[in-house]
ZAMARGU-4260 file (C-alpha; in steps of 0.2 Angstrom, whole numbers, plus 5000, padded with zeros to 4 digits):
<rodrens>
0) 4836/5048/4802 | 4845/5063/4808 | 4846/5071/4825 | 4845/5089/4832 | 4861/5096/4840
5) 4852/5095/4857 | 4847/5077/4854 | 4866/5073/4849 | 4871/5082/4864 | 4860/5072/4876
10) 4866/5056/4868 | 4884/5059/4868 | 4885/5068/4885 | 4895/5083/4877 | 4887/5100/4877
15) 4879/5109/4864 | 4893/5122/4864 | 4906/5110/4861 | 4897/5102/4845 | 4896/5120/4839
20) 4914/5122/4842 | 4918/5106/4833 | 4908/5112/4818 | 4916/5129/4817 | 4934/5120/4817
25) 4928/5107/4803 | 4932/5093/4816 | 4911/5088/4815 | 4903/5096/4803 | 4884/5090/4802
30) 4878/5082/4787 | 4863/5091/4784 | 4854/5107/4788 | 4834/5109/4792 | 4825/5120/4782
35) 4828/5134/4795 | 4847/5130/4794 | 4847/5121/4811 | 4860/5107/4812 | 4855/5090/4809
40) 4867/5075/4812 | 4866/5058/4803 | 4873/5041/4808 | 4889/5044/4800 | 4891/5060/4810
45) 4887/5050/4826 | 4901/5037/4821 | 4913/5051/4818 | 4908/5060/4835 | 4911/5043/4844
50) 4928/5041/4836 | 4932/5060/4842 | 4927/5057/4860 | 4937/5041/4861 | 4953/5050/4856
55) 4948/5064/4867 | 4947/5052/4882 | 4965/5047/4877 | 4971/5064/4879 | 4975/5068/4860
60) 4973/5087/4855 | 4959/5091/4843 | 4970/5096/4828 | 4979/5078/4831 | 4962/5070/4830
65) 4957/5080/4815 | 4973/5072/4807 | 4969/5055/4812 | 4951/5055/4805 | 4955/5063/4788
70) 4972/5062/4783 | 4973/5045/4772 | 4991/5044/4777 | 4988/5044/4795 | 4990/5027/4804
75) 4978/5026/4819 | 4984/5008/4824 | 5001/5017/4827 | 4994/5030/4837 | 4983/5019/4847
80) 4999/5008/4851 | 5007/5025/4857 | 4993/5030/4867 | 4993/5011/4875 | 5011/5013/4879
85) 5008/5030/4887 | 4992/5024/4897 | 5001/5009/4903 | 5016/5019/4909 | 5003/5030/4918
90) 4994/5016/4925 | 5010/5010/4934 | 5014/5026/4940 | 4996/5030/4947 | 4999/5011/4955
95) 5015/5017/4963 | 5007/5033/4970 | 4992/5023/4977 | 5005/5012/4985 | 5014/5026/4992
100) 4999/5035/4999 | 4994/5019/5007 | 5010/5016/5016 | 5010/5035/5021 | 4992/5032/5028
105) 4998/5017/5037 | 5012/5026/5045 | 5002/5040/5050 | 4989/5029/5059 | 5004/5019/5067
110) 5012/5036/5071 | 5028/5029/5062 | 5035/5044/5054 | 5044/5036/5040 | 5046/5039/5022
115) 5041/5023/5011 | 5059/5021/5008 | 5064/5021/5027 | 5049/5010/5031 | 5056/4997/5018
120) 5073/4999/5024 | 5069/4996/5042 | 5054/4983/5041 | 5058/4975/5024 | 5044/4964/5018
125) 5035/4964/5036 | 5021/4975/5037 | 5019/4984/5054 | 5000/4987/5050 | 4997/4969/5045
130) 4989/4964/5061 | 4983/4982/5066 | 4964/4978/5067 | 4968/4962/5076 | 4979/4970/5089
135) 4967/4986/5091 | 4953/4972/5095 | 4962/4963/5107 | 4972/4976/5116 | 4966/4993/5111
140) 4959/4996/5128 | 4974/4992/5138 | 4986/5004/5144 | 5001/4994/5135 | 4993/4998/5119
145) 4991/5016/5122 | 5008/5018/5129 | 5016/5009/5114 | 5007/5020/5101 | 5013/5037/5111
150) 5031/5030/5110 | 5031/5025/5093 | 5024/5042/5087 | 5041/5051/5093 | 5054/5038/5084
155) 5065/5044/5071 | 5072/5034/5056 | 5087/5031/5067 | 5077/5026/5082 | 5069/5012/5071
160) 5086/5007/5064 | 5093/5005/5082 | 5078/4995/5088 | 5079/4984/5073 | 5098/4981/5075
165) 5096/4977/5094 | 5081/4965/5091 | 5091/4956/5077 | 5107/4955/5088 | 5097/4947/5102
170) 5089/4935/5091 | 5105/4929/5083 | 5112/4927/5101 | 5096/4916/5105 | 5099/4906/5089
175) 5116/4904/5094 | 5112/4897/5110 | 5099/4885/5104 | 5112/4879/5090 | 5125/4875/5104
180) 5113/4864/5114 | 5111/4875/5128 | 5095/4872/5139 | 5082/4885/5139 | 5081/4886/5158
185) 5101/4889/5159 | 5107/4906/5164 | 5113/4910/5147 | 5095/4908/5140 | 5086/4915/5154
190) 5097/4931/5153 | 5093/4933/5134 | 5075/4930/5138 | 5076/4944/5151 | 5084/4955/5139
195) 5071/4952/5127 | 5058/4958/5139 | 5069/4973/5143 | 5069/4978/5125 | 5050/4977/5125
200) 5049/4989/5140 | 5062/5001/5133 | 5054/5001/5116 | 5034/4999/5117 | 5027/4997/5134
205) 5030/4991/5152 | 5031/4973/5150 | 5029/4963/5166 | 5034/4946/5168 | 5016/4939/5168
210) 5014/4949/5152 | 5030/4942/5145 | 5023/4924/5148 | 5007/4928/5140 | 5018/4935/5124
215) 5028/4918/5125 | 5012/4908/5123 | 5008/4918/5107 | 5025/4913/5100 | 5021/4895/5100
220) 5001/4896/5099 | 5000/4908/5084 | 5009/4902/5068 | 5012/4919/5062 | 5024/4923/5078
225) 5031/4907/5076 | 5036/4910/5058 | 5045/4926/5063 | 5057/4917/5075 | 5059/4901/5067
230) 5064/4911/5051 | 5079/4915/5062 | 5082/4897/5065 | 5071/4883/5066 | 5064/4878/5083
235) 5069/4897/5090 | 5051/4901/5095 | 5048/4886/5106 | 5067/4889/5113 | 5062/4907/5117
240) 5045/4902/5124 | 5052/4890/5136 | 5067/4902/5141 | 5054/4916/5144 | 5045/4904/5157
245) 5061/4899/5165 | 5066/4917/5167 | 5049/4922/5173 | 5050/4907/5186 | 5068/4912/5191
250) 5061/4931/5194 | 5046/4925/5205 | 5059/4914/5215 | 5070/4930/5219
</rodrens>
């Protein structure tokens, strides 16, 4: 059975013009001609075309494809190994590019104008977008959320470094109080809790004592928050919770 050039183009997805070109350069010469001189392709021609298209998909130039198909000294397996290495490297680069684009999209949504390297330096393995949908669902309509989004949009890399350093220093101080056996309702612990509230006010939104108490409940009720503080020192989430409640009670008495 043989096929016309139009039928081969239809089967293979290449154009008739491309098949004519392959014939002209000797890459794919049809095995038959009709009495009228029209090209006719047999099964061996279709098999060769399939291999040509495979190599083209790998990005090989036509001259190299001709060599692989016609030169008995050519080693198709070696070429395939080389192309496999090139494609694997390309895949890894594309994956890295996709990850960088995704991080850039996240940063733009959050208003965090940092490069991927800067974001990693500031946040490490913590993803500030990880709970974005949940945060928007729970607090997206609040003034606090909108205020936070407006503020972070203007922060520079240096701002984020300073914010992280201040938060880390406070967490270490709280952990030190916990380790020394200081009670959460002591003046030192309540002062640290008040500094925690003021950090939120200065960085994200106006955090009232009542709102601070609600946050404290999250620190012990939601294991995701608990893990963050307990990673600094086991039991720190509960200690901060109690210190915040004590500080709120102190503020209500004054």
